[in-house]
KOLGU-4560 file (N, C-alpha, C; in nm, 3 decimals, padded with zeros to 5 digits):
<recs>
<n_xx: 00.084 n_yy: -00.119 n_zz: -00.001 ca_xx: 00.000 ca_yy: -00.001 ca_zz: 00.000 c_xx: 00.089 c_yy: 00.123 c_zz: -00.001 mol: A seq: 1 type: MET>
<n_xx: 00.040 n_yy: 00.232 n_zz: -00.055 ca_xx: 00.120 ca_yy: 00.356 ca_zz: -00.058 c_xx: 00.151 c_yy: 00.406 c_zz: 00.085 mol: A seq: 2 type: PRO>
<n_xx: 00.275 n_yy: 00.451 n_zz: 00.104 ca_xx: 00.315 ca_yy: 00.505 ca_zz: 00.234 c_xx: 00.225 c_yy: 00.618 c_zz: 00.282 mol: A seq: 3 type: THR>
<n_xx: 00.168 n_yy: 00.694 n_zz: 00.190 ca_xx: 00.084 ca_yy: 00.807 ca_zz: 00.225 c_xx: -00.037 c_yy: 00.763 c_zz: 00.310 mol: A seq: 4 type: SER>
<n_xx: -00.080 n_yy: 00.640 n_zz: 00.297 ca_xx: -00.194 ca_yy: 00.592 ca_zz: 00.379 c_xx: -00.157 c_yy: 00.577 c_zz: 00.527 mol: A seq: 5 type: ARG>
<n_xx: -00.026 n_yy: 00.569 n_zz: 00.555 ca_xx: 00.023 ca_yy: 00.544 ca_zz: 00.692 c_xx: 00.064 c_yy: 00.675 c_zz: 00.762 mol: A seq: 6 type: TYR>
<n_xx: 00.117 n_yy: 00.769 n_zz: 00.685 ca_xx: 00.178 ca_yy: 00.890 ca_zz: 00.743 c_xx: 00.078 c_yy: 00.970 c_zz: 00.820 mol: A seq: 7 type: VAL>
<n_xx: 00.120 n_yy: 01.014 n_zz: 00.942 ca_xx: 00.036 ca_yy: 01.096 ca_zz: 01.025 c_xx: 00.088 c_yy: 01.107 c_zz: 01.168 mol: A seq: 8 type: GLY>
<n_xx: 00.019 n_yy: 01.191 n_zz: 01.246 ca_xx: 00.053 ca_yy: 01.209 ca_zz: 01.386 c_xx: -00.060 c_yy: 01.152 c_zz: 01.469 mol: A seq: 9 type: THR>
<n_xx: -00.028 n_yy: 01.072 n_zz: 01.568 ca_xx: -00.123 ca_yy: 01.003 ca_zz: 01.649 c_xx: -00.094 c_yy: 01.029 c_zz: 01.798 mol: A seq: 10 type: PHE>
<n_xx: -00.201 n_yy: 01.048 n_zz: 01.877 ca_xx: -00.183 ca_yy: 01.087 ca_zz: 02.016 c_xx: -00.257 c_yy: 00.993 c_zz: 02.109 mol: A seq: 11 type: VAL>
<n_xx: -00.192 n_yy: 00.961 n_zz: 02.220 ca_xx: -00.256 ca_yy: 00.894 ca_zz: 02.333 c_xx: -00.242 c_yy: 00.991 c_zz: 02.448 mol: A seq: 12 type: ASN>
<n_xx: -00.351 n_yy: 01.041 n_zz: 02.509 ca_xx: -00.338 ca_yy: 01.143 ca_zz: 02.611 c_xx: -00.255 c_yy: 01.107 c_zz: 02.731 mol: A seq: 13 type: PRO>
<n_xx: -00.242 n_yy: 00.979 n_zz: 02.761 ca_xx: -00.164 ca_yy: 00.936 ca_zz: 02.878 c_xx: -00.018 c_yy: 00.909 c_zz: 02.843 mol: A seq: 14 type: SER>
<n_xx: 00.013 n_yy: 00.880 n_zz: 02.721 ca_xx: 00.148 ca_yy: 00.839 ca_zz: 02.685 c_xx: 00.224 c_yy: 00.943 c_zz: 02.600 mol: A seq: 15 type: ILE>
<n_xx: 00.153 n_yy: 01.003 n_zz: 02.507 ca_xx: 00.222 ca_yy: 01.102 ca_zz: 02.421 c_xx: 00.191 c_yy: 01.087 c_zz: 02.276 mol: A seq: 16 type: GLY>
<n_xx: 00.283 n_yy: 01.129 n_zz: 02.193 ca_xx: 00.263 ca_yy: 01.137 ca_zz: 02.049 c_xx: 00.350 c_yy: 01.033 c_zz: 01.976 mol: A seq: 17 type: THR>
<n_xx: 00.289 n_yy: 00.969 n_zz: 01.881 ca_xx: 00.357 ca_yy: 00.874 ca_zz: 01.793 c_xx: 00.342 c_yy: 00.928 c_zz: 01.651 mol: A seq: 18 type: LEU>
<n_xx: 00.449 n_yy: 00.928 n_zz: 01.577 ca_xx: 00.447 ca_yy: 00.983 ca_zz: 01.441 c_xx: 00.494 c_yy: 00.876 c_zz: 01.343 mol: A seq: 19 type: ILE>
<n_xx: 00.415 n_yy: 00.862 n_zz: 01.234 ca_xx: 00.453 ca_yy: 00.782 ca_zz: 01.122 c_xx: 00.486 c_yy: 00.876 c_zz: 01.008 mol: A seq: 20 type: LEU>
<n_xx: 00.607 n_yy: 00.872 n_zz: 00.959 ca_xx: 00.648 ca_yy: 00.961 ca_zz: 00.852 c_xx: 00.731 c_yy: 00.881 c_zz: 00.750 mol: A seq: 21 type: GLU>
<n_xx: 00.732 n_yy: 00.930 n_zz: 00.629 ca_xx: 00.812 ca_yy: 00.860 ca_zz: 00.531 c_xx: 00.791 c_yy: 00.911 c_zz: 00.388 mol: A seq: 22 type: GLY>
<n_xx: 00.846 n_yy: 00.833 n_zz: 00.297 ca_xx: 00.833 ca_yy: 00.864 ca_zz: 00.154 c_xx: 00.797 c_yy: 00.735 c_zz: 00.082 mol: A seq: 23 type: ASN>
<n_xx: 00.813 n_yy: 00.733 n_zz: -00.050 ca_xx: 00.772 ca_yy: 00.616 ca_zz: -00.127 c_xx: 00.852 c_yy: 00.490 c_zz: -00.094 mol: A seq: 24 type: ALA>
<n_xx: 00.969 n_yy: 00.502 n_zz: -00.035 ca_xx: 01.052 ca_yy: 00.384 ca_zz: -00.011 c_xx: 01.069 c_yy: 00.343 c_zz: 00.134 mol: A seq: 25 type: SER>
<n_xx: 01.028 n_yy: 00.425 n_zz: 00.228 ca_xx: 01.049 ca_yy: 00.390 ca_zz: 00.370 c_xx: 00.945 c_yy: 00.458 c_zz: 00.461 mol: A seq: 26 type: ALA>
<n_xx: 00.914 n_yy: 00.391 n_zz: 00.568 ca_xx: 00.823 ca_yy: 00.447 ca_zz: 00.670 c_xx: 00.898 c_yy: 00.442 c_zz: 00.803 mol: A seq: 27 type: LEU>
<n_xx: 00.896 n_yy: 00.551 n_zz: 00.872 ca_xx: 00.966 ca_yy: 00.565 ca_zz: 01.001 c_xx: 00.864 c_yy: 00.584 c_zz: 01.111 mol: A seq: 28 type: VAL>
<n_xx: 00.884 n_yy: 00.513 n_zz: 01.223 ca_xx: 00.801 ca_yy: 00.528 ca_zz: 01.344 c_xx: 00.881 c_yy: 00.611 c_zz: 01.442 mol: A seq: 29 type: VAL>
<n_xx: 00.824 n_yy: 00.722 n_zz: 01.488 ca_xx: 00.886 ca_yy: 00.806 ca_zz: 01.588 c_xx: 00.802 c_yy: 00.813 c_zz: 01.716 mol: A seq: 30 type: ARG>
<n_xx: 00.870 n_yy: 00.792 n_zz: 01.829 ca_xx: 00.803 ca_yy: 00.804 ca_zz: 01.957 c_xx: 00.902 c_yy: 00.873 c_zz: 02.051 mol: A seq: 31 type: PHE>
<n_xx: 00.877 n_yy: 00.998 n_zz: 02.083 ca_xx: 00.973 ca_yy: 01.076 ca_zz: 02.161 c_xx: 01.100 c_yy: 01.090 c_zz: 02.083 mol: A seq: 32 type: GLY>
<n_xx: 01.214 n_yy: 01.062 n_zz: 02.150 ca_xx: 01.345 ca_yy: 01.072 ca_zz: 02.086 c_xx: 01.383 c_yy: 00.942 c_zz: 02.012 mol: A seq: 33 type: ASP>
<n_xx: 01.301 n_yy: 00.842 n_zz: 02.024 ca_xx: 01.330 ca_yy: 00.711 ca_zz: 01.964 c_xx: 01.262 c_yy: 00.700 c_zz: 01.828 mol: A seq: 34 type: SER>
<n_xx: 01.332 n_yy: 00.632 n_zz: 01.736 ca_xx: 01.272 ca_yy: 00.609 ca_zz: 01.604 c_xx: 01.325 c_yy: 00.479 c_zz: 01.548 mol: A seq: 35 type: TRP>
<n_xx: 01.249 n_yy: 00.423 n_zz: 01.454 ca_xx: 01.294 ca_yy: 00.301 ca_zz: 01.386 c_xx: 01.224 c_yy: 00.288 c_zz: 01.252 mol: A seq: 36 type: GLY>
<n_xx: 01.287 n_yy: 00.218 n_zz: 01.160 ca_xx: 01.228 ca_yy: 00.193 ca_zz: 01.031 c_xx: 01.120 c_yy: 00.085 c_zz: 01.045 mol: A seq: 37 type: LEU>
<n_xx: 01.006 n_yy: 00.115 n_zz: 00.987 ca_xx: 00.896 ca_yy: 00.018 ca_zz: 00.994 c_xx: 00.922 c_yy: -00.092 c_zz: 00.891 mol: A seq: 38 type: ALA>
<n_xx: 00.873 n_yy: -00.212 n_zz: 00.925 ca_xx: 00.882 ca_yy: -00.322 ca_zz: 00.832 c_xx: 00.754 c_yy: -00.400 c_zz: 00.834 mol: A seq: 39 type: ARG>
<n_xx: 00.730 n_yy: -00.478 n_zz: 00.732 ca_xx: 00.610 ca_yy: -00.558 ca_zz: 00.726 c_xx: 00.621 c_yy: -00.676 c_zz: 00.821 mol: A seq: 40 type: THR>
<n_xx: 00.505 n_yy: -00.729 n_zz: 00.857 ca_xx: 00.500 ca_yy: -00.849 ca_zz: 00.942 c_xx: 00.404 c_yy: -00.948 c_zz: 00.878 mol: A seq: 41 type: VAL>
<n_xx: 00.418 n_yy: -01.073 n_zz: 00.918 ca_xx: 00.330 ca_yy: -01.177 ca_zz: 00.864 c_xx: 00.200 c_yy: -01.182 c_zz: 00.945 mol: A seq: 42 type: ALA>
<n_xx: 00.091 n_yy: -01.205 n_zz: 00.877 ca_xx: -00.036 ca_yy: -01.223 ca_zz: 00.942 c_xx: -00.055 c_yy: -01.371 c_zz: 00.980 mol: A seq: 43 type: GLY>
<n_xx: -00.170 n_yy: -01.407 n_zz: 01.031 ca_xx: -00.195 ca_yy: -01.544 ca_zz: 01.076 c_xx: -00.183 c_yy: -01.648 c_zz: 00.963 mol: A seq: 44 type: PRO>
<n_xx: -00.207 n_yy: -01.608 n_zz: 00.841 ca_xx: -00.197 ca_yy: -01.700 ca_zz: 00.727 c_xx: -00.059 c_yy: -01.705 c_zz: 00.665 mol: A seq: 45 type: ASP>
<n_xx: 00.033 n_yy: -01.631 n_zz: 00.719 ca_xx: 00.170 ca_yy: -01.631 ca_zz: 00.670 c_xx: 00.197 c_yy: -01.522 c_zz: 00.566 mol: A seq: 46 type: GLY>
<n_xx: 00.090 n_yy: -01.466 n_zz: 00.511 ca_xx: 00.106 ca_yy: -01.359 ca_zz: 00.412 c_xx: 00.132 c_yy: -01.225 c_zz: 00.485 mol: A seq: 47 type: ALA>
<n_xx: 00.181 n_yy: -01.128 n_zz: 00.411 ca_xx: 00.208 ca_yy: -00.997 ca_zz: 00.472 c_xx: 00.079 c_yy: -00.935 c_zz: 00.527 mol: A seq: 48 type: THR>
<n_xx: 00.083 n_yy: -00.898 n_zz: 00.654 ca_xx: -00.031 ca_yy: -00.836 ca_zz: 00.719 c_xx: -00.050 c_yy: -00.696 c_zz: 00.664 mol: A seq: 49 type: ALA>
<n_xx: -00.174 n_yy: -00.661 n_zz: 00.633 ca_xx: -00.202 ca_yy: -00.526 ca_zz: 00.586 c_xx: -00.238 c_yy: -00.430 c_zz: 00.702 mol: A seq: 50 type: ARG>
<n_xx: -00.263 n_yy: -00.489 n_zz: 00.817 ca_xx: -00.310 ca_yy: -00.410 ca_zz: 00.930 c_xx: -00.208 c_yy: -00.406 c_zz: 01.045 mol: A seq: 51 type: ASP>
<n_xx: -00.079 n_yy: -00.428 n_zz: 01.014 ca_xx: 00.021 ca_yy: -00.424 ca_zz: 01.117 c_xx: 00.158 c_yy: -00.396 c_zz: 01.055 mol: A seq: 52 type: ALA>
<n_xx: 00.245 n_yy: -00.333 n_zz: 01.136 ca_xx: 00.384 ca_yy: -00.313 ca_zz: 01.099 c_xx: 00.465 c_yy: -00.340 c_zz: 01.227 mol: A seq: 53 type: ILE>
<n_xx: 00.596 n_yy: -00.347 n_zz: 01.214 ca_xx: 00.683 ca_yy: -00.364 ca_zz: 01.330 c_xx: 00.800 c_yy: -00.265 c_zz: 01.313 mol: A seq: 54 type: ALA>
<n_xx: 00.858 n_yy: -00.226 n_zz: 01.427 ca_xx: 00.972 ca_yy: -00.139 ca_zz: 01.425 c_xx: 01.045 c_yy: -00.154 c_zz: 01.560 mol: A seq: 55 type: ALA>
<n_xx: 01.176 n_yy: -00.135 n_zz: 01.558 ca_xx: 01.253 ca_yy: -00.132 ca_zz: 01.683 c_xx: 01.259 c_yy: 00.010 c_zz: 01.735 mol: A seq: 56 type: SER>
<n_xx: 01.184 n_yy: 00.036 n_zz: 01.839 ca_xx: 01.181 ca_yy: 00.168 ca_zz: 01.903 c_xx: 01.179 c_yy: 00.150 c_zz: 02.055 mol: A seq: 57 type: VAL>
<n_xx: 01.226 n_yy: 00.249 n_zz: 02.125 ca_xx: 01.227 ca_yy: 00.248 ca_zz: 02.272 c_xx: 01.301 c_yy: 00.126 c_zz: 02.325 mol: A seq: 58 type: LEU>
<n_xx: 01.406 n_yy: 00.087 n_zz: 02.253 ca_xx: 01.490 ca_yy: -00.021 ca_zz: 02.303 c_xx: 01.436 c_yy: -00.163 c_zz: 02.280 mol: A seq: 59 type: GLY>
<n_xx: 01.330 n_yy: -00.177 n_zz: 02.202 ca_xx: 01.279 ca_yy: -00.310 ca_zz: 02.179 c_xx: 01.199 c_yy: -00.319 c_zz: 02.047 mol: A seq: 60 type: GLY>
<n_xx: 01.179 n_yy: -00.440 n_zz: 02.004 ca_xx: 01.103 ca_yy: -00.462 ca_zz: 01.883 c_xx: 00.955 c_yy: -00.461 c_zz: 01.917 mol: A seq: 61 type: ASP>
<n_xx: 00.877 n_yy: -00.379 n_zz: 01.849 ca_xx: 00.734 ca_yy: -00.365 ca_zz: 01.878 c_xx: 00.653 c_yy: -00.385 c_zz: 01.754 mol: A seq: 62 type: MET>
<n_xx: 00.534 n_yy: -00.443 n_zz: 01.773 ca_xx: 00.437 ca_yy: -00.459 ca_zz: 01.666 c_xx: 00.328 c_yy: -00.353 c_zz: 01.685 mol: A seq: 63 type: ARG>
<n_xx: 00.292 n_yy: -00.287 n_zz: 01.576 ca_xx: 00.192 ca_yy: -00.181 ca_zz: 01.576 c_xx: 00.073 c_yy: -00.228 c_zz: 01.495 mol: A seq: 64 type: PHE>
<n_xx: -00.042 n_yy: -00.236 n_zz: 01.561 ca_xx: -00.168 ca_yy: -00.271 ca_zz: 01.493 c_xx: -00.225 c_yy: -00.143 c_zz: 01.431 mol: A seq: 65 type: ALA>
<n_xx: -00.274 n_yy: -00.154 n_zz: 01.310 ca_xx: -00.323 ca_yy: -00.036 ca_zz: 01.238 c_xx: -00.473 c_yy: -00.053 c_zz: 01.209 mol: A seq: 66 type: LEU>
<n_xx: -00.545 n_yy: 00.055 n_zz: 01.234 ca_xx: -00.688 ca_yy: 00.057 ca_zz: 01.200 c_xx: -00.705 c_yy: 00.165 c_zz: 01.094 mol: A seq: 67 type: LYS>
<n_xx: -00.770 n_yy: 00.128 n_zz: 00.985 ca_xx: -00.790 ca_yy: 00.221 ca_zz: 00.873 c_xx: -00.927 c_yy: 00.284 c_zz: 00.881 mol: A seq: 68 type: PHE>
<n_xx: -00.935 n_yy: 00.414 n_zz: 00.855 ca_xx: -01.062 ca_yy: 00.488 ca_zz: 00.853 c_xx: -01.128 c_yy: 00.476 c_zz: 00.717 mol: A seq: 69 type: GLY>
<n_xx: -01.244 n_yy: 00.535 n_zz: 00.709 ca_xx: -01.322 ca_yy: 00.530 ca_zz: 00.583 c_xx: -01.248 c_yy: 00.593 c_zz: 00.467 mol: A seq: 70 type: GLU>
<n_xx: -01.166 n_yy: 00.692 n_zz: 00.492 ca_xx: -01.092 ca_yy: 00.761 ca_zz: 00.385 c_xx: -00.972 c_yy: 00.680 c_zz: 00.337 mol: A seq: 71 type: GLU>
<n_xx: -00.946 n_yy: 00.563 n_zz: 00.397 ca_xx: -00.838 ca_yy: 00.477 ca_zz: 00.354 c_xx: -00.705 c_yy: 00.494 c_zz: 00.423 mol: A seq: 72 type: GLY>
<n_xx: -00.693 n_yy: 00.598 n_zz: 00.505 ca_xx: -00.571 ca_yy: 00.622 ca_zz: 00.582 c_xx: -00.579 c_yy: 00.563 c_zz: 00.721 mol: A seq: 73 type: ALA>
<n_xx: -00.464 n_yy: 00.540 n_zz: 00.783 ca_xx: -00.460 ca_yy: 00.488 ca_zz: 00.920 c_xx: -00.529 c_yy: 00.590 c_zz: 01.010 mol: A seq: 74 type: VAL>
<n_xx: -00.627 n_yy: 00.544 n_zz: 01.090 ca_xx: -00.696 ca_yy: 00.633 ca_zz: 01.183 c_xx: -00.653 c_yy: 00.609 c_zz: 01.328 mol: A seq: 75 type: SER>
<n_xx: -00.596 n_yy: 00.489 n_zz: 01.353 ca_xx: -00.554 ca_yy: 00.456 ca_zz: 01.491 c_xx: -00.439 c_yy: 00.356 c_zz: 01.485 mol: A seq: 76 type: GLU>
<n_xx: -00.343 n_yy: 00.374 n_zz: 01.576 ca_xx: -00.230 ca_yy: 00.284 ca_zz: 01.590 c_xx: -00.231 c_yy: 00.232 c_zz: 01.733 mol: A seq: 77 type: VAL>
<n_xx: -00.222 n_yy: 00.101 n_zz: 01.750 ca_xx: -00.219 ca_yy: 00.041 ca_zz: 01.883 c_xx: -00.089 c_yy: -00.035 c_zz: 01.902 mol: A seq: 78 type: THR>
<n_xx: -00.026 n_yy: -00.008 n_zz: 02.016 ca_xx: 00.098 ca_yy: -00.080 ca_zz: 02.051 c_xx: 00.092 c_yy: -00.110 c_zz: 02.200 mol: A seq: 79 type: VAL>
<n_xx: 00.118 n_yy: -00.236 n_zz: 02.233 ca_xx: 00.114 ca_yy: -00.280 ca_zz: 02.372 c_xx: -00.013 c_yy: -00.237 c_zz: 02.445 mol: A seq: 80 type: ARG>
<n_xx: -00.126 n_yy: -00.252 n_zz: 02.380 ca_xx: -00.260 ca_yy: -00.219 ca_zz: 02.431 c_xx: -00.284 c_yy: -00.070 c_zz: 02.454 mol: A seq: 81 type: ASN>
<n_xx: -00.199 n_yy: 00.015 n_zz: 02.400 ca_xx: -00.219 ca_yy: 00.157 ca_zz: 02.407 c_xx: -00.260 c_yy: 00.209 c_zz: 02.268 mol: A seq: 82 type: PHE>
<n_xx: -00.376 n_yy: 00.271 n_zz: 02.258 ca_xx: -00.427 ca_yy: 00.321 ca_zz: 02.131 c_xx: -00.388 c_yy: 00.467 c_zz: 02.111 mol: A seq: 83 type: ALA>
<n_xx: -00.342 n_yy: 00.499 n_zz: 01.994 ca_xx: -00.305 ca_yy: 00.634 ca_zz: 01.954 c_xx: -00.396 c_yy: 00.673 c_zz: 01.840 mol: A seq: 84 type: PHE>
<n_xx: -00.470 n_yy: 00.783 n_zz: 01.858 ca_xx: -00.568 ca_yy: 00.829 ca_zz: 01.757 c_xx: -00.505 c_yy: 00.939 c_zz: 01.671 mol: A seq: 85 type: THR>
<n_xx: -00.538 n_yy: 00.933 n_zz: 01.540 ca_xx: -00.486 ca_yy: 01.033 ca_zz: 01.446 c_xx: -00.536 c_yy: 01.171 c_zz: 01.480 mol: A seq: 86 type: ARG>
<n_xx: -00.443 n_yy: 01.266 n_zz: 01.483 ca_xx: -00.479 ca_yy: 01.408 ca_zz: 01.502 c_xx: -00.439 c_yy: 01.490 c_zz: 01.378 mol: A seq: 87 type: VAL>
<n_xx: -00.353 n_yy: 01.436 n_zz: 01.293 ca_xx: -00.314 ca_yy: 01.499 ca_zz: 01.166 c_xx: -00.280 c_yy: 01.392 c_zz: 01.067 mol: A seq: 88 type: ARG>
</recs>
């Protein structure tokens, strides 16, 4: 899918801001001063998951669940049971 569907700023009022940014060839996950290159992950059937990415941030490898809105862009990102809602 085009990187533009993922790019945005997402906020969790208790934790802070998570940013997905990138261009046609790479997607970066930023959380505070930590950042990592996003990569695809396998879904339950072994195929590439369309609703998740992974990145090494905050000193560990994390999986990010993605929820897409009606307009086709990511509307929410969940990591370790913390949901971040799109604000931009």
